Each structure stands twice: as C-alpha cells, then as structure tokens.
TORPAKE-568266 format. One record per residue (C-alpha): residue in one letter; x, y, z; residue number from 1. Coordinates in steps of 0.2 Angstrom, whole numbers, plus 2048, in hexadecimal, padded with zeros to 3 digits. Layout:
BEGIN
<r resn="A" xx="X" yy="Y" zz="Z" resi="NUM"/>
...
***
This chain:
BEGIN
<r resn="M" xx="EA8" yy="5A5" zz="68E" resi="1"/>
<r resn="E" xx="EB6" yy="59A" zz="687" resi="2"/>
<r resn="N" xx="EB3" yy="588" zz="688" resi="3"/>
<r resn="N" xx="EBE" yy="581" zz="697" resi="4"/>
<r resn="L" xx="EC0" yy="570" zz="68F" resi="5"/>
<r resn="Q" xx="EC7" yy="577" zz="67F" resi="6"/>
<r resn="K" xx="ED1" yy="583" zz="688" resi="7"/>
<r resn="N" xx="ED9" yy="576" zz="693" resi="8"/>
<r resn="I" xx="EDD" yy="56A" zz="684" resi="9"/>
<r resn="F" xx="EE5" yy="579" zz="67B" resi="10"/>
<r resn="K" xx="EEF" yy="57E" zz="68A" resi="11"/>
<r resn="R" xx="EF5" yy="56D" zz="68D" resi="12"/>
<r resn="G" xx="EF9" yy="569" zz="67B" resi="13"/>
<r resn="S" xx="F04" yy="577" zz="676" resi="14"/>
<r resn="R" xx="F0C" yy="584" zz="681" resi="15"/>
<r resn="T" xx="F12" yy="58F" zz="672" resi="16"/>
<r resn="Y" xx="F01" yy="58F" zz="668" resi="17"/>
<r resn="F" xx="EF7" yy="592" zz="678" resi="18"/>
<r resn="Y" xx="F01" yy="5A1" zz="67F" resi="19"/>
<r resn="S" xx="F03" yy="5A8" zz="66D" resi="20"/>
<r resn="S" xx="EF0" yy="5A7" zz="66B" resi="21"/>
<r resn="I" xx="EED" yy="5B3" zz="679" resi="22"/>
<r resn="F" xx="EF1" yy="5C1" zz="66D" resi="23"/>
<r resn="F" xx="EE2" yy="5BD" zz="661" resi="24"/>
<r resn="P" xx="ED2" yy="5C6" zz="663" resi="25"/>
<r resn="K" xx="EC7" yy="5BD" zz="670" resi="26"/>
<r resn="K" xx="EBB" yy="5B5" zz="663" resi="27"/>
<r resn="V" xx="EC9" yy="5AF" zz="658" resi="28"/>
<r resn="K" xx="ED2" yy="5A8" zz="667" resi="29"/>
<r resn="K" xx="EC3" yy="59E" zz="66B" resi="30"/>
<r resn="E" xx="EC2" yy="597" zz="659" resi="31"/>
<r resn="V" xx="ED4" yy="593" zz="659" resi="32"/>
<r resn="G" xx="ED2" yy="589" zz="669" resi="33"/>
<r resn="T" xx="EC3" yy="580" zz="662" resi="34"/>
<r resn="L" xx="ECE" yy="57B" zz="653" resi="35"/>
<r resn="Y" xx="EDD" yy="576" zz="65D" resi="36"/>
<r resn="A" xx="ED3" yy="56C" zz="66A" resi="37"/>
<r resn="F" xx="ECC" yy="561" zz="65C" resi="38"/>
<r resn="V" xx="EDC" yy="55E" zz="653" resi="39"/>
<r resn="R" xx="EE6" yy="55B" zz="664" resi="40"/>
<r resn="L" xx="ED9" yy="54F" zz="66A" resi="41"/>
<r resn="V" xx="EDB" yy="544" zz="65A" resi="42"/>
<r resn="D" xx="EEE" yy="546" zz="65C" resi="43"/>
<r resn="D" xx="EEE" yy="540" zz="66E" resi="44"/>
<r resn="F" xx="EE5" yy="530" zz="669" resi="45"/>
<r resn="V" xx="EF3" yy="52B" zz="65D" resi="46"/>
<r resn="D" xx="F01" yy="531" zz="668" resi="47"/>
<r resn="S" xx="EFC" yy="529" zz="678" resi="48"/>
<r resn="S" xx="F05" yy="519" zz="67E" resi="49"/>
<r resn="P" xx="EFC" yy="50E" zz="67B" resi="50"/>
<r resn="Q" xx="EF3" yy="516" zz="66D" resi="51"/>
<r resn="K" xx="EE1" yy="519" zz="66E" resi="52"/>
<r resn="R" xx="EDC" yy="511" zz="65E" resi="53"/>
<r resn="Q" xx="ECA" yy="50E" zz="661" resi="54"/>
<r resn="E" xx="EC7" yy="51F" zz="668" resi="55"/>
<r resn="F" xx="ECF" yy="526" zz="659" resi="56"/>
<r resn="F" xx="EC3" yy="51D" zz="64D" resi="57"/>
<r resn="D" xx="EB4" yy="521" zz="658" resi="58"/>
<r resn="F" xx="EB8" yy="533" zz="658" resi="59"/>
<r resn="Y" xx="EBA" yy="533" zz="645" resi="60"/>
<r resn="E" xx="EA9" yy="52A" zz="643" resi="61"/>
<r resn="K" xx="EA1" yy="537" zz="64F" resi="62"/>
<r resn="F" xx="EA9" yy="545" zz="645" resi="63"/>
<r resn="K" xx="EA2" yy="53E" zz="634" resi="64"/>
<r resn="K" xx="E90" yy="53E" zz="63C" resi="65"/>
<r resn="A" xx="E92" yy="54F" zz="643" resi="66"/>
<r resn="W" xx="E98" yy="555" zz="631" resi="67"/>
<r resn="N" xx="E88" yy="54E" zz="62A" resi="68"/>
<r resn="G" xx="E7D" yy="557" zz="635" resi="69"/>
<r resn="D" xx="E7B" yy="54C" zz="645" resi="70"/>
<r resn="F" xx="E7E" yy="553" zz="656" resi="71"/>
<r resn="V" xx="E8A" yy="547" zz="65E" resi="72"/>
<r resn="E" xx="E8A" yy="54F" zz="670" resi="73"/>
<r resn="D" xx="E9D" yy="551" zz="670" resi="74"/>
<r resn="K" xx="EA2" yy="563" zz="673" resi="75"/>
<r resn="I" xx="EB3" yy="562" zz="66A" resi="76"/>
<r resn="I" xx="EAB" yy="55A" zz="65B" resi="77"/>
<r resn="D" xx="E9B" yy="564" zz="65A" resi="78"/>
<r resn="D" xx="EA4" yy="575" zz="65D" resi="79"/>
<r resn="F" xx="EB1" yy="571" zz="650" resi="80"/>
<r resn="V" xx="EA4" yy="56C" zz="643" resi="81"/>
<r resn="V" xx="E9B" yy="57C" zz="646" resi="82"/>
<r resn="L" xx="EAB" yy="586" zz="644" resi="83"/>
<r resn="A" xx="EB0" yy="57C" zz="634" resi="84"/>
<r resn="K" xx="EA0" yy="580" zz="62B" resi="85"/>
<r resn="Q" xx="E9F" yy="592" zz="630" resi="86"/>
<r resn="K" xx="EB1" yy="595" zz="62A" resi="87"/>
<r resn="E" xx="EAF" yy="589" zz="61B" resi="88"/>
<r resn="F" xx="EBD" yy="57D" zz="61F" resi="89"/>
<r resn="L" xx="EBE" yy="570" zz="611" resi="90"/>
<r resn="L" xx="EB9" yy="55F" zz="616" resi="91"/>
<r resn="E" xx="EC9" yy="559" zz="60C" resi="92"/>
<r resn="W" xx="ED4" yy="562" zz="618" resi="93"/>
<r resn="I" xx="ECC" yy="559" zz="627" resi="94"/>
<r resn="E" xx="ECC" yy="548" zz="61F" resi="95"/>
<r resn="S" xx="EDF" yy="54B" zz="61B" resi="96"/>
<r resn="F" xx="EE2" yy="54F" zz="62D" resi="97"/>
<r resn="F" xx="ED9" yy="53F" zz="633" resi="98"/>
<r resn="Q" xx="EE3" yy="535" zz="626" resi="99"/>
<r resn="A" xx="EF3" yy="53B" zz="62C" resi="100"/>
<r resn="M" xx="EEF" yy="537" zz="63E" resi="101"/>
<r resn="K" xx="EE9" yy="526" zz="639" resi="102"/>
<r resn="S" xx="EFA" yy="523" zz="631" resi="103"/>
<r resn="D" xx="F02" yy="526" zz="642" resi="104"/>
<r resn="L" xx="EF8" yy="517" zz="649" resi="105"/>
<r resn="E" xx="F03" yy="50C" zz="63E" resi="106"/>
<r resn="E" xx="F13" yy="513" zz="645" resi="107"/>
<r resn="K" xx="F19" yy="519" zz="634" resi="108"/>
<r resn="K" xx="F2B" yy="51E" zz="62F" resi="109"/>
<r resn="Y" xx="F2F" yy="529" zz="621" resi="110"/>
<r resn="F" xx="F3C" yy="525" zz="614" resi="111"/>
<r resn="E" xx="F3E" yy="535" zz="60A" resi="112"/>
<r resn="I" xx="F3A" yy="547" zz="60F" resi="113"/>
<r resn="D" xx="F2C" yy="548" zz="602" resi="114"/>
<r resn="D" xx="F24" yy="53A" zz="60C" resi="115"/>
<r resn="T" xx="F24" yy="544" zz="61B" resi="116"/>
<r resn="I" xx="F1E" yy="554" zz="612" resi="117"/>
<r resn="L" xx="F0F" yy="549" zz="60C" resi="118"/>
<r resn="Y" xx="F0B" yy="545" zz="61E" resi="119"/>
<r resn="M" xx="F0D" yy="557" zz="624" resi="120"/>
<r resn="Y" xx="F00" yy="55D" zz="617" resi="121"/>
<r resn="G" xx="EF3" yy="554" zz="622" resi="122"/>
<r resn="S" xx="EFA" yy="556" zz="633" resi="123"/>
<r resn="A" xx="EFF" yy="568" zz="632" resi="124"/>
<r resn="E" xx="EFD" yy="571" zz="621" resi="125"/>
<r resn="V" xx="EEA" yy="56F" zz="622" resi="126"/>
<r resn="I" xx="EEA" yy="577" zz="633" resi="127"/>
<r resn="G" xx="EF2" yy="586" zz="62C" resi="128"/>
<r resn="L" xx="EE5" yy="587" zz="61F" resi="129"/>
<r resn="M" xx="ED7" yy="586" zz="62C" resi="130"/>
<r resn="M" xx="EDF" yy="594" zz="636" resi="131"/>
<r resn="S" xx="EDF" yy="59E" zz="626" resi="132"/>
<r resn="K" xx="ECD" yy="59C" zz="625" resi="133"/>
<r resn="I" xx="ECA" yy="5A1" zz="637" resi="134"/>
<r resn="M" xx="ED4" yy="5B1" zz="634" resi="135"/>
<r resn="K" xx="ECB" yy="5B3" zz="623" resi="136"/>
<r resn="L" xx="EDA" yy="5B5" zz="619" resi="137"/>
<r resn="N" xx="EDA" yy="5B5" zz="606" resi="138"/>
<r resn="T" xx="EE0" yy="5A6" zz="5FC" resi="139"/>
<r resn="Q" xx="EF1" yy="5AF" zz="5F9" resi="140"/>
<r resn="S" xx="EF6" yy="5AB" zz="60B" resi="141"/>
<r resn="Y" xx="EF2" yy="598" zz="609" resi="142"/>
<r resn="Y" xx="F03" yy="593" zz="604" resi="143"/>
<r resn="G" xx="F0C" yy="59C" zz="612" resi="144"/>
<r resn="A" xx="EFF" yy="594" zz="61E" resi="145"/>
<r resn="K" xx="F03" yy="583" zz="618" resi="146"/>
<r resn="M" xx="F16" yy="586" zz="61A" resi="147"/>
<r resn="L" xx="F14" yy="58D" zz="62B" resi="148"/>
<r resn="G" xx="F0B" yy="57D" zz="631" resi="149"/>
<r resn="R" xx="F18" yy="572" zz="628" resi="150"/>
<r resn="S" xx="F27" yy="57B" zz="62F" resi="151"/>
<r resn="M" xx="F20" yy="57B" zz="641" resi="152"/>
<r resn="Q" xx="F1B" yy="568" zz="63F" resi="153"/>
<r resn="Y" xx="F2D" yy="565" zz="639" resi="154"/>
<r resn="I" xx="F36" yy="56D" zz="648" resi="155"/>
<r resn="N" xx="F2A" yy="563" zz="653" resi="156"/>
<r resn="F" xx="F30" yy="553" zz="64A" resi="157"/>
<r resn="I" xx="F42" yy="558" zz="64E" resi="158"/>
<r resn="R" xx="F3F" yy="55D" zz="660" resi="159"/>
<r resn="D" xx="F35" yy="54E" zz="663" resi="160"/>
<r resn="L" xx="F41" yy="542" zz="65B" resi="161"/>
<r resn="E" xx="F44" yy="537" zz="66B" resi="162"/>
<r resn="E" xx="F31" yy="536" zz="66F" resi="163"/>
<r resn="D" xx="F2E" yy="530" zz="65D" resi="164"/>
<r resn="N" xx="F3C" yy="523" zz="65F" resi="165"/>
<r resn="N" xx="F33" yy="51C" zz="66E" resi="166"/>
<r resn="L" xx="F22" yy="51C" zz="664" resi="167"/>
<r resn="G" xx="F2B" yy="512" zz="655" resi="168"/>
<r resn="R" xx="F29" yy="521" zz="649" resi="169"/>
<r resn="Q" xx="F35" yy="52B" zz="63F" resi="170"/>
<r resn="Y" xx="F2F" yy="53A" zz="636" resi="171"/>
<r resn="L" xx="F41" yy="540" zz="631" resi="172"/>
<r resn="P" xx="F46" yy="539" zz="621" resi="173"/>
<r resn="I" xx="F4F" yy="528" zz="622" resi="174"/>
<r resn="K" xx="F57" yy="529" zz="611" resi="175"/>
<r resn="E" xx="F60" yy="539" zz="617" resi="176"/>
<r resn="M" xx="F64" yy="531" zz="627" resi="177"/>
<r resn="R" xx="F6D" yy="523" zz="61F" resi="178"/>
<r resn="E" xx="F76" yy="52F" zz="613" resi="179"/>
<r resn="F" xx="F7E" yy="536" zz="623" resi="180"/>
<r resn="G" xx="F83" yy="524" zz="628" resi="181"/>
<r resn="L" xx="F77" yy="523" zz="636" resi="182"/>
<r resn="E" xx="F6E" yy="512" zz="63A" resi="183"/>
<r resn="S" xx="F60" yy="51A" zz="644" resi="184"/>
<r resn="L" xx="F5D" yy="52A" zz="64E" resi="185"/>
<r resn="R" xx="F5E" yy="522" zz="65F" resi="186"/>
<r resn="K" xx="F6A" yy="52A" zz="66B" resi="187"/>
<r resn="E" xx="F75" yy="51B" zz="66D" resi="188"/>
<r resn="I" xx="F77" yy="51A" zz="65B" resi="189"/>
<r resn="V" xx="F7A" yy="52D" zz="656" resi="190"/>
<r resn="K" xx="F86" yy="52E" zz="665" resi="191"/>
<r resn="K" xx="F92" yy="523" zz="65A" resi="192"/>
<r resn="N" xx="F91" yy="530" zz="64C" resi="193"/>
<r resn="E" xx="F8E" yy="540" zz="654" resi="194"/>
<r resn="K" xx="F95" yy="54B" zz="646" resi="195"/>
<r resn="N" xx="F8A" yy="544" zz="639" resi="196"/>
<r resn="F" xx="F7B" yy="544" zz="644" resi="197"/>
<r resn="I" xx="F7D" yy="557" zz="647" resi="198"/>
<r resn="L" xx="F7F" yy="559" zz="634" resi="199"/>
<r resn="Y" xx="F6F" yy="54F" zz="631" resi="200"/>
<r resn="I" xx="F65" yy="559" zz="63E" resi="201"/>
<r resn="K" xx="F6C" yy="56A" zz="636" resi="202"/>
<r resn="K" xx="F65" yy="564" zz="625" resi="203"/>
<r resn="Q" xx="F54" yy="561" zz="62D" resi="204"/>
<r resn="L" xx="F55" yy="572" zz="634" resi="205"/>
<r resn="N" xx="F58" yy="579" zz="623" resi="206"/>
<r resn="Y" xx="F48" yy="572" zz="61D" resi="207"/>
<r resn="Y" xx="F3F" yy="57B" zz="62C" resi="208"/>
<r resn="N" xx="F48" yy="58B" zz="628" resi="209"/>
<r resn="K" xx="F43" yy="58B" zz="616" resi="210"/>
<r resn="W" xx="F31" yy="587" zz="61A" resi="211"/>
<r resn="Q" xx="F30" yy="594" zz="628" resi="212"/>
<r resn="N" xx="F37" yy="5A1" zz="61C" resi="213"/>
<r resn="E" xx="F2A" yy="59D" zz="60F" resi="214"/>
<r resn="A" xx="F1D" yy="59F" zz="61D" resi="215"/>
<r resn="A" xx="F24" yy="5B0" zz="622" resi="216"/>
<r resn="D" xx="F21" yy="5B6" zz="611" resi="217"/>
<r resn="A" xx="F0E" yy="5B5" zz="614" resi="218"/>
<r resn="F" xx="F0E" yy="5BE" zz="624" resi="219"/>
<r resn="K" xx="F0A" yy="5CE" zz="61A" resi="220"/>
<r resn="Y" xx="EF8" yy="5C7" zz="618" resi="221"/>
<r resn="L" xx="EF5" yy="5C7" zz="62A" resi="222"/>
<r resn="S" xx="EEC" yy="5D6" zz="632" resi="223"/>
<r resn="F" xx="EF4" yy="5DE" zz="641" resi="224"/>
<r resn="R" xx="EEA" yy="5D4" zz="64E" resi="225"/>
<r resn="Y" xx="EEE" yy="5C3" zz="646" resi="226"/>
<r resn="Y" xx="F00" yy="5C8" zz="642" resi="227"/>
<r resn="I" xx="F05" yy="5C8" zz="654" resi="228"/>
<r resn="P" xx="F00" yy="5B7" zz="65A" resi="229"/>
<r resn="I" xx="F06" yy="5AE" zz="649" resi="230"/>
<r resn="V" xx="F17" yy="5B7" zz="649" resi="231"/>
<r resn="T" xx="F19" yy="5B3" zz="65C" resi="232"/>
<r resn="A" xx="F16" yy="5A1" zz="659" resi="233"/>
<r resn="S" xx="F22" yy="5A1" zz="64A" resi="234"/>
<r resn="L" xx="F30" yy="5A9" zz="654" resi="235"/>
<r resn="M" xx="F2E" yy="59C" zz="662" resi="236"/>
<r resn="Y" xx="F30" yy="58E" zz="655" resi="237"/>
<r resn="N" xx="F40" yy="598" zz="64F" resi="238"/>
<r resn="Y" xx="F46" yy="598" zz="660" resi="239"/>
<r resn="T" xx="F44" yy="585" zz="662" resi="240"/>
<r resn="A" xx="F4D" yy="583" zz="652" resi="241"/>
<r resn="K" xx="F5C" yy="58E" zz="657" resi="242"/>
<r resn="I" xx="F5E" yy="584" zz="668" resi="243"/>
<r resn="I" xx="F5E" yy="574" zz="65F" resi="244"/>
<r resn="K" xx="F6A" yy="57A" zz="651" resi="245"/>
<r resn="K" xx="F76" yy="580" zz="65F" resi="246"/>
<r resn="N" xx="F76" yy="56E" zz="667" resi="247"/>
<r resn="P" xx="F6C" yy="561" zz="65E" resi="248"/>
<r resn="F" xx="F6F" yy="554" zz="66C" resi="249"/>
<r resn="I" xx="F64" yy="55F" zz="677" resi="250"/>
<r resn="I" xx="F55" yy="556" zz="66F" resi="251"/>
<r resn="F" xx="F5A" yy="546" zz="679" resi="252"/>
<r resn="E" xx="F5C" yy="550" zz="689" resi="253"/>
<r resn="K" xx="F4C" yy="55A" zz="68B" resi="254"/>
<r resn="G" xx="F3D" yy="561" zz="682" resi="255"/>
<r resn="V" xx="F42" yy="571" zz="67A" resi="256"/>
<r resn="K" xx="F34" yy="57E" zz="67C" resi="257"/>
<r resn="P" xx="F33" yy="590" zz="67F" resi="258"/>
<r resn="S" xx="F2E" yy="596" zz="691" resi="259"/>
<r resn="I" xx="F1D" yy="59E" zz="693" resi="260"/>
<r resn="S" xx="F25" yy="5AE" zz="698" resi="261"/>
<r resn="R" xx="F2F" yy="5AE" zz="688" resi="262"/>
<r resn="I" xx="F20" yy="5AB" zz="67D" resi="263"/>
<r resn="I" xx="F16" yy="5B9" zz="685" resi="264"/>
<r resn="I" xx="F25" yy="5C5" zz="685" resi="265"/>
<r resn="T" xx="F28" yy="5C1" zz="673" resi="266"/>
<r resn="G" xx="F16" yy="5C5" zz="66F" resi="267"/>
<r resn="F" xx="F17" yy="5D6" zz="677" resi="268"/>
<r resn="L" xx="F27" yy="5DA" zz="66E" resi="269"/>
<r resn="V" xx="F1E" yy="5D5" zz="65D" resi="270"/>
<r resn="F" xx="F10" yy="5E0" zz="662" resi="271"/>
<r resn="F" xx="F1A" yy="5EF" zz="666" resi="272"/>
<r resn="K" xx="F25" yy="5EC" zz="656" resi="273"/>
<r resn="A" xx="F15" yy="5EB" zz="64C" resi="274"/>
<r resn="I" xx="F0E" yy="5FB" zz="654" resi="275"/>
<r resn="W" xx="F1F" yy="604" zz="650" resi="276"/>
<r resn="I" xx="F1F" yy="5FF" zz="63E" resi="277"/>
<r resn="K" xx="F0C" yy="602" zz="63B" resi="278"/>
<r resn="Y" xx="F0A" yy="613" zz="644" resi="279"/>
<r resn="F" xx="F1C" yy="61A" zz="644" resi="280"/>
<r resn="L" xx="F26" yy="614" zz="635" resi="281"/>
<r resn="N" xx="F18" yy="615" zz="629" resi="282"/>
<r resn="T" xx="F14" yy="627" zz="62E" resi="283"/>
<r resn="K" xx="F26" yy="62C" zz="629" resi="284"/>
<r resn="K" xx="F25" yy="625" zz="618" resi="285"/>
***
C-alpha cells in the first residue's frame, strides 16, 4: 500500500506532477512519490514564511546519518535512502540538491542567467537524473533529463515571480532585467514600463522553450509506460508557458496552473496517440 504521508506531500506539493504520475506503473509511481516527498519537504522548509532554518539543518543531519547506515525513524528520510541506494543515486546529486536549498535560506538573487543555471543543477537537474535512475534509463537520456528538470524549474520561476518577490528572491537574471530598463520585477515598477517587461518575460520564455525542446529530444529513450506520464507533465508546463506568453501580467493576478481535468485528459490523449503510433502507424511501414 502506498504510504499516505508521502502521497499527501506529493499531492499537496505539485498538482501537475502528482496527476501525471498516475500513468506510471504502480511500483514506479510509489518510488516517484518517495522521491518527491523527500525533496518537497526540504523545499518547504526554505520556502515557508518564516523559514524553518533549524528544521532544514536537522533534516539534513538526519539524512547524513541515514545515508551512513543509521535508522533515523523518519519515514520520509529512511524510505528515500533505501530508494536512493537501490537505484544508485549519486551522493553528489543529493548534496547538490541540499546546497541549492541551503542557498534559498540566504534569500539570494541571481545576476546572470548562468548563475541561475548553476542553482538549477542542484534544485532541478539532479531530480531529473534521479528520475532517470528510477526508470532505469541509459546514460544517453541524462542530458535530456537534466534539461527537462531545468526547463520545468524555470517556468516555475516565471510563474512564481510575485511569490519570490515577497520572499526577497529573484531567480530571473537581474542583468537582463536592467538591460530592458527595469529597476525591479515588482508589479508597481513593471507597470510603468509594460512593453519592456513583456519583452523581458518573453526572453525568459525563450530559455524555457530551448531547454524544453532539448529535453523532448530524449523522449525517445522512454518506454511506452514512462513516455505517457513524462510527456503529459511536459505538455502541462508548455500549457503554462503559453498562457504566460499570451499575457505576462497574469503572473501578478493568479497562479497559472492546469486543472486536474486538463492533466488527466491530456494523459489519456498522450496514451491513445502513443498507442496509435506504436501499433498502427508502425505496422504500415
């Protein structure tokens, strides 16, 4: 039986990931939930207001003990460590994740896009690598897995711009912001220069599209059962990007997220399209 604690954290933390994951085989779905519950809990420590600094460092210390063989009596940590060792996650990936989350405790801002990319390696790309291990993909898929994690993280940065403003963070590059004549990304400031704000956001969306396209090149490494949930999640992030591109100021008005019904319907459409290609088009060649 799937662990209710992990399932609840997963469901609460990401609508898109949770409902896309229903298309995974049962065992893999549980493993994905174990991974997501672990990283989401850490993320919650640094994103809460006020931040839970001590809880973050206590969690990290317990993780290190568990990694070294101790049973720490924390279901989220113990199950994750078992999964990580079974699937051969590199400790460097996990440490990079913790380092990225630790940097969020300092309310960091990022001056150039390369600075943000460096952050996203630990916050998102390594999660893509862990997912590759769960799905037992070959190493040729790793670059695409990293780009999928990076692109999804970046659209979240764009979508959550106002939330990050309130937390004193800015993941979108300050240097480019200034090149567009913007003093900050607060609503009252960008309203004075709407045209340049729109151009700036569209440039950020171009980064997303580039990385998403590079990720899509690796979808060919996915088996039929893994293709459906991964492509479904990818399409939902593309949907979010399209909504924001149409009206960048929507990010100040409401959270742009696909509905549960849209996610599930898209999943079934991906399923039937994959069936059509696999069993009908291929037989005609």
